[in-house]
C-alpha positions as CSV (number, residue, x, y, z in Angstrom):
1,X,-89.2,107.4,69.5
2,X,-91.6,108.8,71.8
3,X,-94.5,108.0,69.3
4,X,-93.9,104.2,70.0
5,X,-95.8,102.2,72.4
6,X,-93.9,100.6,74.9
7,X,-94.3,97.1,73.3
8,X,-93.5,98.4,69.8
9,X,-90.3,99.8,71.5
10,X,-89.8,96.2,73.0
11,X,-90.1,94.8,69.4
12,X,-87.8,97.5,68.0
13,X,-85.3,96.7,70.9
14,X,-85.2,93.0,70.2
15,X,-84.7,94.0,66.4
16,X,-81.8,95.8,67.2
17,X,-80.0,92.5,68.9
18,X,-80.4,90.8,65.5
19,X,-83.6,89.1,66.6
20,X,-85.9,87.3,63.7
21,X,-89.8,88.1,63.8
22,X,-89.9,84.4,65.1
23,X,-87.5,84.6,68.1
24,X,-89.1,88.2,68.8
25,X,-92.3,86.3,69.0
26,X,-90.7,83.6,71.3
27,X,-89.3,86.2,73.4
28,X,-92.5,88.0,73.8
29,X,-94.8,85.1,73.9
30,X,-96.7,86.4,71.0
31,X,-97.4,85.0,67.4
32,X,-95.3,86.0,64.3
33,X,-98.2,87.7,63.2
34,X,-98.4,90.2,66.1
35,X,-94.6,91.1,65.6
36,X,-95.5,91.8,61.8
37,X,-98.4,94.1,63.1
38,X,-96.2,96.0,65.5
39,X,-93.4,96.2,62.8
40,X,-95.8,97.5,60.4
41,X,-96.9,100.2,62.9
42,X,-93.3,100.9,63.7
43,X,-92.6,101.7,60.0
44,X,-95.7,104.1,59.8
45,X,-95.0,105.8,62.9
46,X,-91.3,106.2,62.1
47,X,-92.4,107.3,58.3
48,X,-90.3,104.6,56.7
49,X,-92.1,104.2,53.2
50,X,-91.7,101.2,50.9
51,X,-88.7,101.6,48.6
52,X,-86.7,99.1,46.5
53,X,-83.5,100.8,47.6
54,X,-84.0,100.4,51.2
55,X,-84.1,97.9,53.8
56,X,-86.9,99.3,56.2
57,X,-86.0,97.0,59.0
58,X,-82.1,98.4,59.0
59,X,-83.6,101.9,59.1
60,X,-85.9,101.5,61.7
61,X,-83.0,99.7,63.9
62,X,-80.6,102.6,63.0
63,X,-83.5,105.1,64.2
64,X,-83.9,103.3,67.5
65,X,-80.0,103.2,68.0
66,X,-80.0,107.2,67.5
67,X,-82.6,107.6,70.0
């Protein structure tokens, strides 16, 4: 988690609460596009590649919860 910026950690924490991109954007007063960009960065930094058999959002949240 140390690789993530403070804002990326904030976004991931809100995702862990089950919030949608729209509600995260509202909570952080940013656009949904900005949330999507943060999420893309999170996926890259956590090395979560695209796969048909996994949900990267869930994997990112699990990584967050594991610390």
